[in-house]
Every structure is written in C-alpha cells, then in structure tokens.
Backbone bond lengths (Angstrom), bond angles and torsions (degrees), N, CA, C in turn:
res aa  C-N    CA-C-N  psi(-1)  N-CA   C-N-CA  omega(-1)  CA-C   N-CA-C  phi
1 M - - - 1.450 - - 1.530 107.25 -
2 D 1.345 113.17 130.55 1.450 120.01 179.40 1.585 111.78 -66.34
3 R 1.252 113.75 131.57 1.493 118.06 -172.53 1.606 109.11 -64.31
4 G 1.272 120.76 -31.24 1.373 118.99 177.83 1.521 115.40 -67.07
5 R 1.322 111.43 -27.87 1.522 118.49 176.61 1.435 117.17 -85.19
6 F 1.480 115.83 -11.27 1.421 118.35 178.58 1.413 112.90 -69.86
7 G 1.300 120.91 -37.79 1.487 124.05 179.19 1.490 109.99 -59.08
8 D 1.315 116.75 -40.84 1.549 125.79 -174.51 1.554 104.74 -67.94
9 V 1.400 117.20 -38.19 1.441 117.24 -177.29 1.538 108.88 -75.34
10 V 1.320 120.53 -40.12 1.479 119.99 171.11 1.476 119.62 -52.46
11 V 1.486 107.48 -45.39 1.485 110.86 -176.38 1.628 112.73 -75.43
12 G 1.412 113.23 -26.37 1.532 114.35 172.17 1.448 107.81 -69.04
13 A 1.298 122.12 -43.45 1.484 124.45 -178.40 1.597 111.37 -61.07
14 A 1.277 114.88 -37.34 1.483 120.26 178.15 1.597 111.34 -69.86
15 G 1.328 109.87 -34.53 1.471 114.63 179.61 1.577 110.46 -74.89
16 D 1.371 115.65 -33.68 1.501 116.62 173.95 1.527 114.67 -66.27
17 V 1.334 111.63 -38.74 1.458 117.85 178.48 1.575 108.70 -64.63
18 A 1.204 121.04 -42.70 1.450 123.23 175.96 1.485 114.19 -66.42
19 G 1.368 114.79 -37.74 1.544 114.93 173.07 1.509 112.06 -68.96
20 S 1.264 113.33 -29.27 1.584 112.66 176.16 1.455 116.53 -70.48
21 V 1.328 115.15 -21.44 1.479 119.47 177.16 1.537 109.43 -76.18
22 V 1.344 114.51 -38.69 1.511 124.56 177.60 1.494 108.59 -64.98
23 D 1.371 117.23 -52.47 1.447 129.98 -169.52 1.421 111.49 -129.00
24 P 1.295 123.76 85.43 1.435 120.41 -174.00 1.468 114.15 -69.68
25 K 1.287 123.91 -30.53 1.354 124.45 -177.77 1.554 113.15 -66.62
26 A 1.292 113.35 -41.68 1.510 123.65 179.72 1.598 108.33 -68.18
27 G 1.397 108.81 -38.98 1.561 113.18 179.64 1.478 109.59 -64.07
28 L 1.305 117.81 -45.77 1.419 116.08 -178.56 1.496 112.37 -66.71
29 G 1.327 117.39 -33.72 1.583 116.43 174.18 1.553 107.32 -59.66
30 R 1.351 115.98 -46.70 1.520 116.36 -178.60 1.431 111.45 -64.82
31 L 1.332 120.65 -28.03 1.557 119.18 -178.88 1.512 106.01 -75.99
32 R 1.302 120.44 -39.08 1.483 119.50 -179.60 1.484 112.24 -65.92
33 A 1.359 117.78 -35.25 1.399 123.45 177.96 1.573 107.90 -69.50
34 A 1.196 122.82 -30.43 1.523 122.50 -169.85 1.584 107.93 -94.53
35 V 1.269 118.06 -22.02 1.471 114.56 -171.11 1.675 105.68 -97.08
36 S 1.241 113.42 127.06 1.503 116.17 178.99 1.581 107.38 -89.92
37 A 1.228 120.10 174.48 1.428 125.70 173.43 1.516 112.84 -56.46
38 R 1.301 109.03 -47.57 1.470 115.58 -176.00 1.643 110.86 -63.38
39 T 1.263 112.69 -42.85 1.490 114.15 177.86 1.546 110.25 -64.50
40 F 1.176 117.59 -38.44 1.562 125.79 176.98 1.452 109.75 -56.81
41 V 1.326 117.05 -55.24 1.499 123.09 -177.19 1.514 108.37 -60.83
42 T 1.397 120.12 -39.09 1.442 122.46 -172.10 1.597 102.61 -71.46
43 L 1.299 116.82 -44.33 1.536 117.82 -179.65 1.471 113.16 -66.77
44 A 1.363 119.10 -33.47 1.453 119.10 175.61 1.546 111.90 -68.52
45 A 1.269 113.64 -37.97 1.470 117.33 -177.75 1.578 109.61 -71.56
46 G 1.262 117.28 -30.10 1.492 121.37 178.47 1.423 107.52 -71.42
47 V 1.400 120.06 -43.10 1.449 124.55 174.18 1.566 113.14 -53.22
48 V 1.340 110.73 -48.60 1.458 117.79 -175.25 1.559 109.18 -69.51
49 L 1.202 119.83 -42.35 1.473 122.16 175.62 1.520 113.09 -60.08
50 G 1.371 112.79 -47.01 1.523 116.70 176.94 1.439 110.04 -61.16
51 Y 1.272 124.11 -42.64 1.406 126.57 -178.93 1.572 107.78 -60.10
52 L 1.301 115.69 -48.41 1.568 119.23 -176.57 1.481 108.32 -62.98
53 A 1.395 116.49 -40.44 1.438 117.87 -176.12 1.537 114.01 -69.42
54 A 1.368 112.72 -39.17 1.470 115.26 175.90 1.527 110.70 -69.43
55 R 1.402 118.17 -34.18 1.501 115.03 179.50 1.476 109.45 -68.46
56 S 1.393 119.06 -35.80 1.541 115.60 -175.89 1.545 107.52 -74.76
57 M 1.273 120.37 -24.38 1.526 120.10 178.16 1.551 108.72 -73.64
58 R 1.268 115.37 -38.97 1.428 121.45 178.74 1.432 111.32 -56.45
59 R 1.501 116.86 -44.11 1.487 119.81 -176.76 1.552 112.66 -65.57
60 S 1.275 114.37 -31.28 1.498 118.61 -172.56 1.617 110.49 -66.71
C-alpha cells in the first residue's frame, strides 16, 4: 500500500467508526459491503488463534 494513501485509509476508517456509533444500522451495512469473505476468514482465524494463545498462557 502506498504510504500517502495509508493516512486517507485511516481517516476514512475512523470516520466510518464514528458514523457507526451515530447510526449503527448504516454502519453495519457499510461494514458488510467492505468486508470480503477472505478478510472475514482471516479475522476469524486471528481471533481463534488469539483465544487459544491466551488460553494456553493462562494455564501456565
């Protein structure tokens, strides 16, 4: 990703989060449109791996 565009992406994401707080229904619709299946699977795998890592650290 181009570094000049990274700032625009961050500001846009922050605006979307703020808009979601004001209007949750529209925010969820925007989120569904932006998230692809590959992104969803990657995020889900990250959450599962994070959970398993935290669980194993807690048992130690």
